[in-house]
Wavefront OBJ file of the C-alpha trace (Angstrom):
o trace
v 0.334 -0.150 0.144
v 1.431 3.301 -0.964
v 0.757 6.413 0.918
v -0.715 9.089 -0.450
v 2.682 11.646 -1.423
v 3.644 8.296 -3.333
v 0.862 8.199 -5.534
v 1.510 11.730 -5.998
v 5.400 11.645 -6.664
v 4.169 9.097 -8.673
v 1.735 10.618 -11.041
v 3.333 13.862 -11.050
v 6.716 12.217 -12.178
v 4.828 11.040 -15.311
v 3.058 14.092 -15.981
v 6.013 16.411 -16.004
v 8.129 13.734 -18.038
v 5.755 14.266 -20.794
v 5.247 17.988 -20.504
v 8.956 18.521 -21.047
v 8.428 17.471 -24.578
v 6.299 20.880 -24.906
v 8.562 23.469 -25.852
v 6.463 25.826 -24.003
v 7.099 23.426 -20.734
v 9.254 26.581 -18.814
v 5.672 28.090 -18.306
v 4.320 25.040 -16.961
v 7.198 24.893 -14.286
v 7.051 28.341 -13.354
v 3.299 28.220 -12.779
v 4.043 25.031 -10.525
v 6.186 27.365 -8.345
v 3.294 30.157 -8.076
v 0.733 28.241 -7.755
v 1.227 27.303 -3.941
v 1.888 30.782 -3.318
v -0.966 32.229 -5.167
v -3.469 29.793 -2.874
v -1.563 30.644 0.229
v -2.226 34.675 -0.657
v -5.714 34.227 -2.437
v -7.349 31.053 -1.428
v -7.585 28.015 -3.157
v -10.902 28.759 -5.601
v -9.600 32.126 -6.627
v -6.122 31.132 -7.312
v -6.930 27.966 -9.608
v -9.787 30.340 -11.421
v -7.424 32.948 -12.175
v -5.222 30.189 -13.354
v -7.977 28.847 -15.395
v -8.809 32.100 -16.679
v -6.029 33.914 -17.626
v -3.330 31.365 -17.717
v -1.828 30.193 -21.223
v -2.440 26.615 -22.848
v 0.253 25.168 -20.839
v -0.520 26.555 -17.615
v -3.854 25.142 -17.773
v -2.608 21.711 -18.403
v -0.854 21.853 -14.826
v -4.857 22.394 -13.578
v -5.729 19.370 -15.937
v -2.839 17.562 -14.370
v -3.509 18.623 -10.809
v -6.784 17.413 -10.827
v -6.011 14.064 -12.238
v -3.250 13.576 -9.534
v -5.496 14.411 -6.653
v -8.457 12.040 -7.875
v -10.791 14.644 -9.715
v -11.301 13.569 -12.981
v -10.841 17.265 -15.216
v -10.085 20.601 -13.691
v -14.012 21.661 -14.144
v -14.332 18.674 -11.330
v -11.744 20.328 -9.523
v -13.212 23.898 -9.553
v -16.819 22.906 -8.783
v -15.355 20.560 -5.944
v -13.421 24.075 -4.760
v -16.364 26.012 -5.238
v -18.977 23.999 -3.484
v -17.444 22.668 -0.568
v -17.893 23.366 3.473
v -15.688 24.834 5.430
v -13.613 21.572 6.215
v -13.800 19.807 3.145
v -12.408 23.156 1.444
v -9.805 23.306 3.842
v -8.852 19.383 3.383
v -8.609 19.702 -0.621
v -6.605 22.827 0.276
v -4.146 20.554 1.677
v -4.145 17.894 -1.124
v -3.802 20.699 -3.737
v -0.888 22.216 -1.752
v 0.775 18.798 -1.194
v 0.556 17.871 -4.699
v 1.923 21.423 -6.112
v 4.866 20.580 -3.574
v 6.049 17.253 -5.831
v 5.163 19.811 -9.708
v 7.778 22.081 -7.669
v 9.939 19.681 -6.991
v 9.916 18.202 -10.164
v 9.795 21.658 -11.719
v 13.469 22.142 -10.191
v 14.970 18.685 -10.904
v 13.319 17.439 -14.569
v 12.464 20.836 -16.163
v 14.872 22.639 -14.395
v 12.913 25.800 -13.921
v 13.755 27.289 -10.546
v 11.295 29.502 -8.535
v 12.866 33.167 -9.327
v 11.578 32.196 -13.197
v 7.848 33.935 -14.219
v 5.211 32.334 -15.415
v 6.302 33.727 -18.990
v 9.401 32.455 -18.283
v 11.469 35.046 -17.874
v 13.594 35.363 -14.448
v 13.910 37.221 -11.872
v 9.950 38.809 -12.083
v 6.892 37.494 -10.376
l 1 2 3 4 5 6 7 8 9 10 11 12 13 14 15 16 17 18 19 20 21 22 23 24 25 26 27 28 29 30 31 32 33 34 35 36 37 38 39 40 41 42 43 44 45 46 47 48 49 50 51 52 53 54 55 56 57 58 59 60 61 62 63 64 65 66 67 68 69 70 71 72 73 74 75 76 77 78 79 80 81 82 83 84 85 86 87 88 89 90 91 92 93 94 95 96 97 98 99 100 101 102 103 104 105 106 107 108 109 110 111 112 113 114 115 116 117 118 119 120 121 122 123 124 125 126 127
């Protein structure tokens, strides 16, 4: 039996290896670094909706991957869950998302070689 962290790491590793084939993979990695900060400052729903509405295609793929990793089938299911949960379930969902995002950040650094100083547009040093 695997822990949740082991399950997340396996799923994320496969997704990040696949995304590295995309020429815009640096934007994906940069958003993996920035999304936890957005969640902490704005809240789960606002952060996810922001990326969903304003992110480019590859950044939206991060949301899709994240949804699958934590057991939601797609981005819309994840967004619906975040919008409709009561407080205790909302907090649990937030912890699940942040736990999964830790793996996205780790693999963004190790596999994609994208560091926290890179912006979501791929420019270094800007937030």
